[in-house]
Z-matrix of the N, CA and C atoms (Angstrom, degrees):
N
C 1 1.457
C 2 1.530 1 109.49
N 3 1.323 2 116.34 1 134.80
C 4 1.456 3 121.87 2 177.14
C 5 1.521 4 108.31 3 -121.20
N 6 1.325 5 116.78 4 123.45
C 7 1.455 6 122.21 5 172.04
C 8 1.520 7 107.33 6 -127.31
N 9 1.321 8 116.11 7 112.03
C 10 1.458 9 121.84 8 178.67
C 11 1.520 10 107.71 9 -108.38
N 12 1.322 11 116.90 10 115.17
C 13 1.451 12 120.72 11 -178.00
C 14 1.513 13 111.25 12 -122.78
N 15 1.331 14 115.87 13 152.48
C 16 1.455 15 120.61 14 177.17
C 17 1.523 16 109.18 15 -156.03
N 18 1.352 17 118.00 16 146.70
C 19 1.462 18 120.59 17 174.99
C 20 1.527 19 109.68 18 -83.01
N 21 1.325 20 116.33 19 143.41
C 22 1.465 21 119.75 20 -175.78
C 23 1.519 22 110.78 21 -138.22
N 24 1.323 23 115.13 22 149.49
C 25 1.447 24 122.58 23 167.29
C 26 1.516 25 115.44 24 76.09
N 27 1.326 26 114.00 25 -171.92
C 28 1.456 27 121.63 26 -173.91
C 29 1.514 28 113.18 27 -64.26
N 30 1.343 29 117.42 28 -24.94
C 31 1.466 30 121.03 29 -177.33
C 32 1.528 31 112.59 30 -103.25
N 33 1.321 32 118.57 31 1.34
C 34 1.459 33 121.13 32 -178.54
C 35 1.507 34 112.62 33 59.77
N 36 1.335 35 116.52 34 40.79
C 37 1.462 36 120.78 35 -177.25
C 38 1.517 37 110.61 36 -75.40
N 39 1.322 38 116.85 37 132.08
C 40 1.457 39 121.36 38 -179.59
C 41 1.523 40 110.65 39 -75.79
N 42 1.322 41 115.40 40 124.61
C 43 1.467 42 123.17 41 172.10
C 44 1.523 43 107.22 42 -109.06
N 45 1.327 44 116.65 43 138.46
C 46 1.465 45 121.12 44 -177.18
C 47 1.519 46 110.74 45 -125.26
N 48 1.320 47 116.55 46 139.31
C 49 1.453 48 123.35 47 168.65
C 50 1.529 49 106.52 48 -113.00
N 51 1.322 50 116.68 49 125.98
C 52 1.453 51 121.66 50 -172.87
C 53 1.519 52 109.43 51 -124.53
N 54 1.329 53 116.61 52 130.03
C 55 1.460 54 122.24 53 -177.97
C 56 1.522 55 109.83 54 -147.74
N 57 1.333 56 117.64 55 157.69
C 58 1.467 57 118.98 56 175.25
C 59 1.522 58 112.51 57 -61.27
N 60 1.337 59 116.37 58 -31.14
C 61 1.461 60 121.28 59 -179.68
C 62 1.523 61 108.12 60 -171.36
N 63 1.314 62 116.39 61 167.74
C 64 1.455 63 120.48 62 174.37
C 65 1.529 64 109.61 63 -60.03
N 66 1.327 65 116.00 64 146.74
C 67 1.458 66 121.13 65 178.17
C 68 1.518 67 114.12 66 82.50
N 69 1.340 68 118.29 67 8.50
C 70 1.466 69 121.26 68 -177.48
C 71 1.524 70 111.30 69 -120.16
N 72 1.321 71 116.07 70 -177.04
C 73 1.451 72 121.25 71 177.11
C 74 1.530 73 109.80 72 -69.05
N 75 1.340 74 115.84 73 156.51
C 76 1.458 75 119.89 74 -179.83
C 77 1.518 76 110.58 75 -145.34
N 78 1.331 77 115.34 76 162.08
C 79 1.460 78 122.22 77 167.34
C 80 1.519 79 107.66 78 -110.14
N 81 1.319 80 115.66 79 152.51
C 82 1.461 81 122.49 80 179.43
C 83 1.524 82 107.15 81 -115.07
N 84 1.328 83 116.49 82 125.80
C 85 1.451 84 121.73 83 -178.49
C 86 1.527 85 109.66 84 -108.04
N 87 1.325 86 116.38 85 121.47
C 88 1.464 87 124.22 86 172.37
C 89 1.532 88 114.63 87 57.73
N 90 1.331 89 117.83 88 65.16
C 91 1.470 90 119.76 89 172.03
C 92 1.530 91 109.30 90 -78.81
N 93 1.316 92 116.07 91 95.20
C 94 1.458 93 121.50 92 -173.28
C 95 1.512 94 113.70 93 -93.28
N 96 1.321 95 115.77 94 -149.90
C 97 1.466 96 122.92 95 -175.52
C 98 1.528 97 111.09 96 -56.94
N 99 1.323 98 115.64 97 121.39
C 100 1.467 99 123.49 98 177.52
C 101 1.531 100 112.87 99 58.56
N 102 1.330 101 117.00 100 35.42
C 103 1.463 102 120.53 101 -179.81
C 104 1.522 103 113.29 102 -93.75
N 105 1.330 104 118.61 103 -14.56
C 106 1.463 105 120.92 104 -171.99
C 107 1.533 106 112.21 105 -59.05
N 108 1.320 107 117.44 106 -41.85
C 109 1.468 108 119.90 107 -178.59
C 110 1.526 109 110.59 108 -65.23
N 111 1.324 110 116.58 109 -43.03
C 112 1.456 111 119.75 110 178.57
C 113 1.511 112 112.52 111 -63.98
N 114 1.334 113 116.91 112 -36.16
C 115 1.464 114 120.62 113 176.66
C 116 1.524 115 109.95 114 -61.61
N 117 1.329 116 116.60 115 -47.44
C 118 1.464 117 119.07 116 -178.26
C 119 1.522 118 112.06 117 -65.17
N 120 1.325 119 117.26 118 -35.01
C 121 1.460 120 120.01 119 177.24
C 122 1.524 121 111.01 120 -64.96
N 123 1.336 122 116.65 121 -42.17
C 124 1.464 123 120.23 122 179.97
C 125 1.523 124 111.26 123 -68.98
N 126 1.329 125 116.65 124 -39.41
C 127 1.468 126 120.72 125 177.92
C 128 1.526 127 110.16 126 -59.80
N 129 1.335 128 116.36 127 -45.43
C 130 1.460 129 120.11 128 -179.35
C 131 1.530 130 111.71 129 -68.92
N 132 1.334 131 116.40 130 -43.89
C 133 1.472 132 120.03 131 -177.43
C 134 1.516 133 111.84 132 -61.18
N 135 1.332 134 116.99 133 -40.94
C 136 1.466 135 120.95 134 -174.69
C 137 1.528 136 113.05 135 -103.34
N 138 1.331 137 117.14 136 5.45
C 139 1.467 138 123.72 137 176.66
C 140 1.541 139 110.69 138 56.18
N 141 1.319 140 115.62 139 52.15
C 142 1.451 141 121.50 140 -174.31
C 143 1.529 142 111.91 141 -99.18
N 144 1.327 143 114.73 142 157.49
C 145 1.457 144 121.44 143 174.80
C 146 1.526 145 108.37 144 -123.01
N 147 1.333 146 118.55 145 102.46
C 148 1.469 147 120.06 146 179.53
C 149 1.524 148 111.64 147 -64.23
N 150 1.348 149 115.42 148 139.48
C 151 1.469 150 120.47 149 176.98
C 152 1.524 151 111.82 150 -119.87
N 153 1.339 152 117.91 151 -14.38
C 154 1.458 153 120.16 152 179.79
C 155 1.517 154 109.79 153 -166.78
N 156 1.332 155 114.64 154 153.85
C 157 1.459 156 122.84 155 167.22
C 158 1.520 157 106.79 156 -108.64
N 159 1.331 158 117.48 157 130.50
C 160 1.466 159 120.83 158 177.46
C 161 1.528 160 107.80 159 -122.75
N 162 1.339 161 115.95 160 139.90
C 163 1.454 162 121.61 161 -168.74
C 164 1.521 163 111.21 162 -121.33
N 165 1.330 164 116.58 163 130.22
C 166 1.454 165 120.21 164 178.19
C 167 1.518 166 112.04 165 -73.99
N 168 1.322 167 117.78 166 -27.72
C 169 1.460 168 122.32 167 174.68
C 170 1.519 169 109.17 168 -169.66
N 171 1.335 170 116.20 169 -179.51
C 172 1.456 171 119.41 170 -169.31
C 173 1.503 172 117.39 171 -100.70
N 174 1.329 173 119.99 172 6.37
C 175 1.450 174 119.94 173 -179.26
C 176 1.533 175 111.28 174 -62.35
N 177 1.326 176 114.15 175 148.87
C 178 1.455 177 121.10 176 -173.98
C 179 1.522 178 113.49 177 -54.61
N 180 1.332 179 116.87 178 -37.41
C 181 1.461 180 119.16 179 -177.32
C 182 1.520 181 112.75 180 -69.95
N 183 1.343 182 117.35 181 -8.47
C 184 1.460 183 121.48 182 177.70
C 185 1.530 184 113.06 183 -110.72
N 186 1.327 185 117.94 184 -13.64
C 187 1.475 186 119.66 185 -173.68
C 188 1.521 187 114.28 186 -126.27
N 189 1.329 188 118.68 187 0.42
C 190 1.463 189 120.52 188 -171.13
C 191 1.528 190 113.85 189 -62.24
N 192 1.332 191 117.86 190 -24.79
C 193 1.470 192 120.12 191 -179.70
C 194 1.526 193 112.81 192 -105.10
N 195 1.329 194 117.54 193 13.19
C 196 1.467 195 119.67 194 -178.15
C 197 1.513 196 111.67 195 -61.97
N 198 1.323 197 117.91 196 -45.58
C 199 1.474 198 120.31 197 -176.84
C 200 1.527 199 111.46 198 -61.26
N 201 1.340 200 120.31 199 -52.27
C 202 1.468 201 118.06 200 179.94
C 203 1.524 202 113.90 201 -66.16
N 204 1.338 203 118.03 202 -35.66
C 205 1.470 204 119.87 203 -179.13
C 206 1.527 205 110.27 204 -69.17
N 207 1.332 206 117.64 205 -46.60
C 208 1.465 207 120.11 206 178.13
C 209 1.522 208 110.72 207 -63.37
N 210 1.329 209 116.41 208 -40.23
C 211 1.456 210 119.65 209 -179.80
C 212 1.515 211 113.21 210 -65.45
N 213 1.320 212 116.49 211 -38.83
C 214 1.466 213 120.19 212 -178.18
C 215 1.518 214 112.01 213 -66.27
N 216 1.344 215 117.09 214 -29.33
C 217 1.461 216 120.30 215 -174.90
C 218 1.528 217 113.07 216 -116.42
N 219 1.337 218 116.79 217 2.10
C 220 1.463 219 122.59 218 178.36
C 221 1.525 220 110.92 219 53.26
N 222 1.345 221 114.97 220 55.01
C 223 1.464 222 120.73 221 -178.15
C 224 1.528 223 109.16 222 -125.89
N 225 1.331 224 118.03 223 158.32
C 226 1.462 225 121.29 224 177.82
C 227 1.516 226 111.75 225 -81.99
N 228 1.324 227 114.96 226 162.26
C 229 1.462 228 122.01 227 170.51
C 230 1.519 229 108.67 228 -113.01
N 231 1.327 230 116.48 229 136.03
C 232 1.462 231 122.98 230 178.99
C 233 1.525 232 108.85 231 -109.02
N 234 1.353 233 117.22 232 131.14
C 235 1.454 234 121.92 233 -179.47
C 236 1.530 235 108.59 234 -150.78
N 237 1.327 236 117.03 235 152.94
C 238 1.466 237 119.72 236 176.19
C 239 1.530 238 109.20 237 -69.57
N 240 1.336 239 118.54 238 141.29
C 241 1.460 240 120.58 239 -175.84
C 242 1.523 241 114.05 240 -59.69
N 243 1.349 242 118.19 241 -28.84
C 244 1.458 243 120.00 242 -179.41
C 245 1.522 244 113.02 243 -69.08
N 246 1.333 245 117.27 244 -18.41
C 247 1.467 246 120.86 245 179.88
C 248 1.529 247 113.06 246 -110.85
N 249 1.308 248 117.37 247 0.66
C 250 1.466 249 119.34 248 -174.34
C 251 1.526 250 112.35 249 -60.46
N 252 1.331 251 117.52 250 -36.79
C 253 1.461 252 120.80 251 -177.13
C 254 1.527 253 112.18 252 -61.00
N 255 1.316 254 117.72 253 -23.37
C 256 1.455 255 120.87 254 -175.60
C 257 1.531 256 112.57 255 -66.73
N 258 1.327 257 117.27 256 -25.99
C 259 1.463 258 118.62 257 -179.37
C 260 1.521 259 111.50 258 -64.76
N 261 1.324 260 117.40 259 -35.25
C 262 1.461 261 120.43 260 -178.51
C 263 1.523 262 113.15 261 -102.95
N 264 1.345 263 117.41 262 -9.87
C 265 1.463 264 121.06 263 -179.32
C 266 1.519 265 110.66 264 -137.85
N 267 1.353 266 117.49 265 62.59
C 268 1.466 267 119.96 266 -176.16
C 269 1.515 268 113.24 267 -65.78
N 270 1.335 269 117.38 268 -27.08
C 271 1.466 270 119.25 269 179.86
C 272 1.526 271 110.88 270 -61.90
N 273 1.331 272 116.98 271 -40.47
C 274 1.458 273 120.80 272 178.87
C 275 1.522 274 110.70 273 -64.85
N 276 1.325 275 116.19 274 -39.48
C 277 1.457 276 120.35 275 -178.73
C 278 1.523 277 111.98 276 -66.36
N 279 1.335 278 117.19 277 -30.75
C 280 1.459 279 121.27 278 -176.97
C 281 1.521 280 112.44 279 -97.15
N 282 1.336 281 117.52 280 0.72
C 283 1.451 282 120.40 281 -179.34
C 284 1.514 283 113.30 282 69.84
N 285 1.333 284 117.27 283 29.43
C 286 1.462 285 122.15 284 -177.82
C 287 1.523 286 110.13 285 -94.26
N 288 1.317 287 115.27 286 160.44
C 289 1.452 288 120.38 287 174.69
C 290 1.519 289 109.92 288 -75.26
N 291 1.316 290 116.71 289 143.49
C 292 1.457 291 120.44 290 177.20
C 293 1.521 292 109.34 291 -60.48
N 294 1.312 293 115.92 292 130.62
C 295 1.454 294 121.39 293 179.84
C 296 1.513 295 114.10 294 92.96
N 297 1.318 296 118.38 295 -8.44
C 298 1.453 297 120.67 296 177.54
C 299 1.519 298 109.78 297 -68.78
N 300 1.339 299 118.95 298 134.57
C 301 1.469 300 120.93 299 -176.25
C 302 1.524 301 111.96 300 -58.45
N 303 1.342 302 115.66 301 143.57
C 304 1.462 303 121.88 302 179.55
C 305 1.533 304 110.00 303 -116.78
N 306 1.328 305 116.35 304 74.84
C 307 1.466 306 121.84 305 173.79
C 308 1.522 307 112.65 306 52.95
N 309 1.312 308 116.83 307 46.72
C 310 1.453 309 119.91 308 177.40
C 311 1.515 310 111.80 309 77.60
N 312 1.308 311 117.15 310 -147.02
C 313 1.461 312 121.49 311 -174.46
C 314 1.527 313 110.72 312 -83.09
N 315 1.329 314 115.57 313 121.13
C 316 1.451 315 122.08 314 176.98
C 317 1.512 316 109.17 315 -130.28
N 318 1.324 317 115.99 316 149.30
C 319 1.456 318 120.65 317 176.75
C 320 1.525 319 108.14 318 -90.65
N 321 1.328 320 116.23 319 106.37
C 322 1.456 321 121.46 320 -176.52
C 323 1.525 322 109.07 321 -107.39
N 324 1.320 323 116.48 322 134.01
C 325 1.454 324 120.82 323 178.69
C 326 1.518 325 111.15 324 139.55
N 327 1.326 326 114.95 325 177.64
C 328 1.454 327 120.93 326 178.98
C 329 1.522 328 110.90 327 -93.73
N 330 1.346 329 116.87 328 147.79
C 331 1.461 330 119.11 329 169.48
C 332 1.525 331 109.56 330 -70.16
N 333 1.323 332 116.99 331 174.67
C 334 1.468 333 120.76 332 -176.60
C 335 1.520 334 112.81 333 -65.34
N 336 1.321 335 117.56 334 -30.77
C 337 1.462 336 122.00 335 -174.73
C 338 1.523 337 109.52 336 -124.89
N 339 1.343 338 117.54 337 114.55
C 340 1.451 339 122.38 338 179.22
C 341 1.524 340 108.90 339 -122.85
N 342 1.320 341 116.63 340 128.99
C 343 1.469 342 122.40 341 175.42
C 344 1.519 343 108.22 342 -115.94
N 345 1.335 344 117.01 343 151.34
C 346 1.454 345 121.14 344 -174.51
C 347 1.525 346 111.72 345 -106.12
N 348 1.326 347 114.70 346 136.04
C 349 1.456 348 122.48 347 179.66
C 350 1.527 349 110.50 348 -87.53
N 351 1.333 350 116.08 349 147.23
C 352 1.458 351 121.18 350 176.69
C 353 1.526 352 109.49 351 -130.08
N 354 1.329 353 115.63 352 152.77
C 355 1.456 354 121.07 353 -179.67
C 356 1.525 355 110.82 354 -60.60
N 357 1.325 356 116.15 355 130.74
C 358 1.454 357 121.53 356 178.23
C 359 1.509 358 114.96 357 83.94
N 360 1.329 359 117.15 358 -2.02
C 361 1.466 360 119.55 359 -179.37
C 362 1.525 361 110.54 360 -64.28
N 363 1.325 362 115.70 361 143.32
C 364 1.460 363 121.98 362 175.53
C 365 1.520 364 108.02 363 -106.98
N 366 1.319 365 116.57 364 107.22
C 367 1.458 366 121.01 365 179.78
C 368 1.526 367 109.43 366 -88.52
N 369 1.310 368 115.62 367 129.80
C 370 1.462 369 121.22 368 173.54
C 371 1.519 370 107.20 369 -114.63
N 372 1.322 371 114.91 370 98.33
C 373 1.461 372 122.11 371 -175.35
C 374 1.521 373 109.20 372 -134.10
N 375 1.308 374 116.65 373 136.25
C 376 1.465 375 122.55 374 176.04
C 377 1.524 376 112.32 375 54.86
N 378 1.321 377 117.07 376 33.84
C 379 1.450 378 119.97 377 -179.40
C 380 1.514 379 113.73 378 73.89
N 381 1.332 380 117.25 379 14.42
C 382 1.458 381 122.71 380 -179.36
C 383 1.522 382 109.99 381 -111.64
N 384 1.313 383 116.46 382 155.35
C 385 1.458 384 122.51 383 172.44
C 386 1.522 385 108.38 384 -115.68
N 387 1.321 386 116.71 385 117.55
C 388 1.453 387 121.43 386 -179.60
C 389 1.523 388 108.81 387 -126.23
N 390 1.321 389 116.02 388 126.48
C 391 1.453 390 121.45 389 179.01
C 392 1.520 391 109.30 390 -99.05
N 393 1.323 392 115.91 391 129.28
C 394 1.461 393 122.67 392 -177.76
C 395 1.523 394 109.53 393 -91.08
N 396 1.326 395 116.67 394 134.59
C 397 1.460 396 121.47 395 171.67
C 398 1.520 397 108.88 396 -126.29
N 399 1.317 398 117.04 397 120.70
C 400 1.458 399 121.03 398 174.35
C 401 1.521 400 108.29 399 -67.45
N 402 1.337 401 117.10 400 126.95
C 403 1.463 402 121.53 401 -173.78
C 404 1.524 403 110.17 402 -138.01
N 405 1.336 404 117.96 403 67.23
C 406 1.467 405 120.42 404 -176.91
C 407 1.525 406 111.92 405 -66.95
N 408 1.332 407 114.14 406 162.83
C 409 1.460 408 121.43 407 179.97
C 410 1.508 409 110.72 408 139.68
N 411 1.330 410 116.85 409 -52.20
C 412 1.466 411 120.67 410 171.86
C 413 1.521 412 108.86 411 -73.56
N 414 1.323 413 116.55 412 -47.54
C 415 1.464 414 124.49 413 166.87
C 416 1.524 415 106.85 414 -136.41
N 417 1.318 416 116.27 415 167.25
C 418 1.461 417 119.64 416 179.44
C 419 1.523 418 112.02 417 -67.27
N 420 1.328 419 117.60 418 -28.96
C 421 1.458 420 120.78 419 -176.76
C 422 1.511 421 114.95 420 -108.19
N 423 1.318 422 117.79 421 20.12
C 424 1.467 423 120.20 422 178.22
C 425 1.531 424 110.90 423 -62.76
N 426 1.333 425 116.00 424 141.82
C 427 1.458 426 122.11 425 175.82
C 428 1.519 427 109.22 426 -136.89
N 429 1.326 428 115.32 427 164.13
C 430 1.461 429 121.92 428 168.65
C 431 1.520 430 108.43 429 -119.86
N 432 1.329 431 115.29 430 161.37
C 433 1.466 432 122.09 431 175.79
C 434 1.529 433 107.98 432 -123.78
N 435 1.328 434 116.08 433 127.36
C 436 1.467 435 120.55 434 -178.50
C 437 1.520 436 110.04 435 -118.95
N 438 1.326 437 115.06 436 133.55
C 439 1.452 438 121.21 437 174.03
C 440 1.515 439 108.97 438 -111.22
N 441 1.340 440 118.64 439 135.58
C 442 1.463 441 121.02 440 -177.24
C 443 1.520 442 111.78 441 -72.41
N 444 1.322 443 114.86 442 164.50
C 445 1.455 444 120.72 443 174.36
C 446 1.524 445 109.70 444 -59.90
N 447 1.335 446 115.01 445 138.50
C 448 1.458 447 121.35 446 176.99
C 449 1.519 448 108.00 447 -127.52
N 450 1.307 449 116.61 448 -178.77
C 451 1.460 450 120.42 449 -176.25
C 452 1.526 451 110.82 450 -53.00
N 453 1.344 452 115.68 451 111.35
C 454 1.458 453 123.23 452 177.18
C 455 1.530 454 113.18 453 61.01
N 456 1.323 455 117.91 454 14.38
C 457 1.462 456 122.02 455 177.71
C 458 1.525 457 107.88 456 -122.84
N 459 1.351 458 117.64 457 120.18
C 460 1.464 459 119.30 458 -178.99
C 461 1.526 460 110.99 459 -67.79
N 462 1.329 461 117.86 460 165.04
C 463 1.458 462 119.61 461 175.20
C 464 1.528 463 110.71 462 -62.02
N 465 1.318 464 115.57 463 151.77
C 466 1.468 465 121.59 464 -176.83
C 467 1.520 466 109.17 465 -127.71
N 468 1.334 467 116.12 466 136.76
C 469 1.455 468 122.27 467 174.09
C 470 1.517 469 108.70 468 -119.20
N 471 1.333 470 115.98 469 118.68
C 472 1.460 471 120.93 470 170.29
C 473 1.530 472 105.98 471 -88.60
N 474 1.327 473 115.69 472 104.22
C 475 1.463 474 120.31 473 -166.24
C 476 1.518 475 114.05 474 -93.00
N 477 1.333 476 118.12 475 -4.68
C 478 1.453 477 118.51 476 -176.53
C 479 1.513 478 110.49 477 56.96
N 480 1.341 479 117.04 478 -133.52
C 481 1.462 480 120.34 479 178.70
C 482 1.528 481 111.88 480 -104.89
N 483 1.328 482 116.61 481 24.54
C 484 1.457 483 120.09 482 172.36
C 485 1.518 484 110.65 483 -75.94
N 486 1.334 485 116.92 484 -51.44
C 487 1.462 486 122.35 485 -173.21
C 488 1.521 487 109.92 486 -133.92
N 489 1.336 488 115.50 487 129.56
C 490 1.458 489 122.73 488 174.21
C 491 1.532 490 109.31 489 -116.61
N 492 1.323 491 116.09 490 170.31
C 493 1.465 492 120.36 491 171.29
C 494 1.521 493 107.74 492 -65.94
N 495 1.323 494 116.78 493 108.84
C 496 1.448 495 122.00 494 176.71
C 497 1.517 496 115.89 495 82.99
N 498 1.329 497 118.07 496 1.80
C 499 1.462 498 119.11 497 -176.62
C 500 1.522 499 110.11 498 -157.14
N 501 1.353 500 114.89 499 -172.39
C 502 1.468 501 122.12 500 176.51
C 503 1.522 502 108.28 501 -138.28
N 504 1.326 503 115.78 502 174.27
C 505 1.455 504 120.65 503 -179.74
C 506 1.521 505 112.64 504 -70.62
N 507 1.318 506 115.79 505 154.40
C 508 1.458 507 121.02 506 178.72
C 509 1.526 508 109.86 507 -70.89
N 510 1.320 509 115.81 508 154.83
C 511 1.464 510 120.36 509 -177.35
C 512 1.523 511 112.15 510 -128.67
N 513 1.347 512 117.25 511 16.89
C 514 1.460 513 120.80 512 -175.34
C 515 1.519 514 113.78 513 -96.89
N 516 1.334 515 117.99 514 2.74
C 517 1.466 516 121.53 515 177.14
C 518 1.528 517 108.93 516 -95.09
N 519 1.344 518 117.56 517 163.66
C 520 1.467 519 119.80 518 -179.78
C 521 1.531 520 111.68 519 -51.91
N 522 1.331 521 116.96 520 131.80
C 523 1.453 522 121.71 521 -178.40
C 524 1.507 523 114.25 522 90.63
N 525 1.341 524 117.33 523 -8.52
C 526 1.454 525 120.64 524 179.11
C 527 1.513 526 111.94 525 -80.90
N 528 1.331 527 116.51 526 151.12
C 529 1.459 528 121.43 527 -178.72
C 530 1.528 529 107.43 528 -156.34
N 531 1.335 530 117.15 529 112.94
C 532 1.465 531 120.35 530 -174.64
C 533 1.531 532 112.03 531 -64.12
N 534 1.323 533 116.95 532 -44.14
C 535 1.465 534 118.88 533 178.94
C 536 1.524 535 110.93 534 -62.48
N 537 1.326 536 116.34 535 -36.56
C 538 1.466 537 120.76 536 -179.61
C 539 1.519 538 111.47 537 -67.83
N 540 1.330 539 117.74 538 -40.16
C 541 1.466 540 118.56 539 -179.20
C 542 1.529 541 110.39 540 -68.02
N 543 1.329 542 118.25 541 -32.94
C 544 1.461 543 120.13 542 175.64
C 545 1.527 544 110.57 543 -66.12
N 546 1.329 545 116.86 544 -39.51
C 547 1.470 546 119.52 545 176.34
C 548 1.524 547 110.67 546 -64.24
N 549 1.326 548 116.96 547 -38.93
C 550 1.470 549 120.07 548 178.26
C 551 1.524 550 111.13 549 -65.69
N 552 1.330 551 117.39 550 -40.83
C 553 1.464 552 120.52 551 176.90
C 554 1.520 553 110.65 552 -59.58
N 555 1.331 554 116.16 553 -44.06
C 556 1.457 555 120.13 554 -178.75
C 557 1.522 556 111.43 555 -66.19
N 558 1.315 557 116.60 556 -41.37
C 559 1.472 558 120.52 557 -175.45
C 560 1.519 559 112.65 558 -78.06
N 561 1.347 560 116.70 559 -40.22
C 562 1.466 561 120.71 560 -172.54
C 563 1.523 562 112.78 561 -92.52
N 564 1.320 563 117.53 562 -40.96
C 565 1.465 564 120.23 563 -171.04
C 566 1.527 565 114.21 564 -96.21
N 567 1.319 566 117.96 565 -42.50
C 568 1.463 567 119.73 566 -175.17
C 569 1.526 568 114.26 567 -56.76
N 570 1.344 569 119.27 568 -38.68
C 571 1.472 570 117.86 569 -177.54
C 572 1.531 571 114.55 570 -72.74
N 573 1.329 572 118.55 571 -8.81
C 574 1.461 573 120.47 572 -175.02
C 575 1.524 574 111.72 573 -76.67
N 576 1.329 575 115.20 574 156.29
C 577 1.461 576 121.23 575 179.57
C 578 1.524 577 110.35 576 -64.88
N 579 1.338 578 116.15 577 147.53
C 580 1.463 579 120.67 578 -179.66
C 581 1.524 580 112.14 579 -56.88
N 582 1.334 581 117.00 580 -34.12
C 583 1.463 582 119.46 581 -175.82
C 584 1.526 583 113.67 582 -78.59
N 585 1.323 584 117.63 583 -3.03
C 586 1.462 585 120.27 584 179.23
C 587 1.517 586 110.50 585 -59.06
N 588 1.321 587 116.37 586 124.10
C 589 1.465 588 121.90 587 178.10
C 590 1.525 589 108.39 588 -79.76
N 591 1.325 590 116.22 589 130.44
C 592 1.459 591 121.91 590 179.90
C 593 1.522 592 108.99 591 -105.91
N 594 1.320 593 115.54 592 117.27
C 595 1.464 594 122.22 593 175.82
C 596 1.527 595 107.18 594 -108.81
N 597 1.326 596 115.23 595 108.17
C 598 1.457 597 122.04 596 -169.68
C 599 1.520 598 112.23 597 -92.82
N 600 1.339 599 113.56 598 172.17
C 601 1.458 600 119.94 599 177.27
C 602 1.517 601 113.00 600 -73.01
N 603 1.326 602 116.85 601 -20.90
C 604 1.466 603 122.23 602 179.24
C 605 1.517 604 108.29 603 -146.56
N 606 1.327 605 115.97 604 145.15
C 607 1.450 606 120.36 605 173.80
C 608 1.514 607 114.40 606 84.71
N 609 1.342 608 116.50 607 -173.40
C 610 1.464 609 121.68 608 -173.67
C 611 1.517 610 112.40 609 -78.76
N 612 1.324 611 114.60 610 165.21
C 613 1.463 612 119.38 611 175.83
C 614 1.517 613 110.44 612 -73.50
N 615 1.326 614 114.81 613 158.40
C 616 1.451 615 120.71 614 178.33
C 617 1.523 616 107.33 615 -148.17
N 618 1.327 617 117.37 616 -166.66
C 619 1.461 618 121.53 617 175.33
C 620 1.522 619 108.79 618 -132.70
N 621 1.313 620 115.77 619 158.93
C 622 1.461 621 120.28 620 176.64
C 623 1.528 622 110.28 621 -60.67
N 624 1.320 623 117.60 622 -41.26
C 625 1.460 624 120.23 623 179.92
C 626 1.518 625 112.23 624 -60.91
N 627 1.313 626 116.59 625 -42.54
C 628 1.467 627 120.31 626 179.61
C 629 1.528 628 110.70 627 -64.38
N 630 1.337 629 116.00 628 -42.56
C 631 1.469 630 119.25 629 -179.23
C 632 1.524 631 111.33 630 -72.12
N 633 1.311 632 117.28 631 -35.95
C 634 1.461 633 120.18 632 177.37
C 635 1.543 634 110.60 633 -60.00
N 636 1.338 635 115.76 634 -35.54
C 637 1.455 636 120.52 635 -176.35
C 638 1.523 637 113.05 636 -85.22
N 639 1.343 638 117.88 637 -33.37
C 640 1.464 639 119.59 638 -167.54
C 641 1.522 640 115.26 639 -122.30
N 642 1.318 641 118.92 640 -18.01
C 643 1.466 642 120.51 641 -176.79
C 644 1.530 643 108.89 642 -76.81
N 645 1.340 644 118.50 643 119.07
C 646 1.472 645 119.80 644 -176.57
C 647 1.521 646 113.80 645 -61.01
N 648 1.337 647 117.42 646 -25.13
C 649 1.462 648 120.34 647 -179.85
C 650 1.534 649 112.05 648 -80.12
N 651 1.325 650 116.79 649 -18.29
C 652 1.460 651 120.45 650 178.88
C 653 1.530 652 111.93 651 -89.77
N 654 1.313 653 117.00 652 -23.90
C 655 1.457 654 120.33 653 -177.87
C 656 1.525 655 110.31 654 -66.33
N 657 1.300 656 115.65 655 135.09
C 658 1.452 657 120.07 656 176.85
C 659 1.505 658 114.58 657 84.05
N 660 1.338 659 118.04 658 -6.04
C 661 1.455 660 119.17 659 177.46
C 662 1.528 661 109.83 660 -73.55
N 663 1.301 662 115.50 661 148.42
C 664 1.454 663 122.86 662 -179.49
C 665 1.513 664 107.89 663 -122.63
N 666 1.334 665 117.27 664 117.70
C 667 1.465 666 120.48 665 -177.55
C 668 1.514 667 112.09 666 -61.85
N 669 1.337 668 117.78 667 -23.35
C 670 1.458 669 120.32 668 -179.22
C 671 1.520 670 112.79 669 -89.24
N 672 1.342 671 118.10 670 -16.81
C 673 1.461 672 120.65 671 -174.22
C 674 1.517 673 113.67 672 -59.24
N 675 1.358 674 119.60 673 -43.58
C 676 1.461 675 118.16 674 179.57
C 677 1.530 676 112.37 675 -61.13
N 678 1.352 677 116.38 676 -34.78
C 679 1.462 678 118.53 677 -178.93
C 680 1.534 679 110.67 678 -69.74
N 681 1.359 680 115.94 679 -40.80
C 682 1.453 681 119.08 680 -179.56
C 683 1.518 682 111.94 681 -65.58
N 684 1.367 683 115.28 682 -29.32
C 685 1.455 684 118.52 683 -176.74
C 686 1.511 685 113.67 684 -86.18
N 687 1.320 686 118.26 685 -4.59
C 688 1.452 687 120.52 686 -177.22
C 689 1.533 688 110.90 687 -82.02
């Protein structure tokens, strides 16, 4: 398994390239602000062939380089339908006034090919198996991607801005909901094995076990509570 990650842009958003091994096909997760150069460096270094871009949510810091990256490799972008509008209307997603500058020159819009993610979908891309979980709260269309345990490789959760090391995503932007993100944490993260590696949208990697024990937002959550309240 090869996972090449790097922080990019003004927000230090983590972009990941994931492949079965060097020299094979890969998926690109969250090519955000100023991520295109880093993507090309990783592709060249590891001799990768991108087949898709997959997005944990639609905020600008996670999607700003989708158009150039998809265009350079002629690949589709996958996003949840509730966040799709953010690619072409980031000002609305950030609660900004129309015409307000967006950190200089940015490529805003959709790539030529957009596919929509659904809760529970099993994506088979680049020889990988990724399970999609809808996890609203940070945005209405936030999702995570989970890869199962493989030979000597623990399970991996690409959590986007749902779960960070020691924290969670903000909920004060349009579409955010604090109670909803807690329900998503309980439903999506609590049932996972302690050894699951968490690769977040920002900051260092962690594990579910570490966050279950030390993350103040995870303490006291009940994985069954959302089901009982439905």
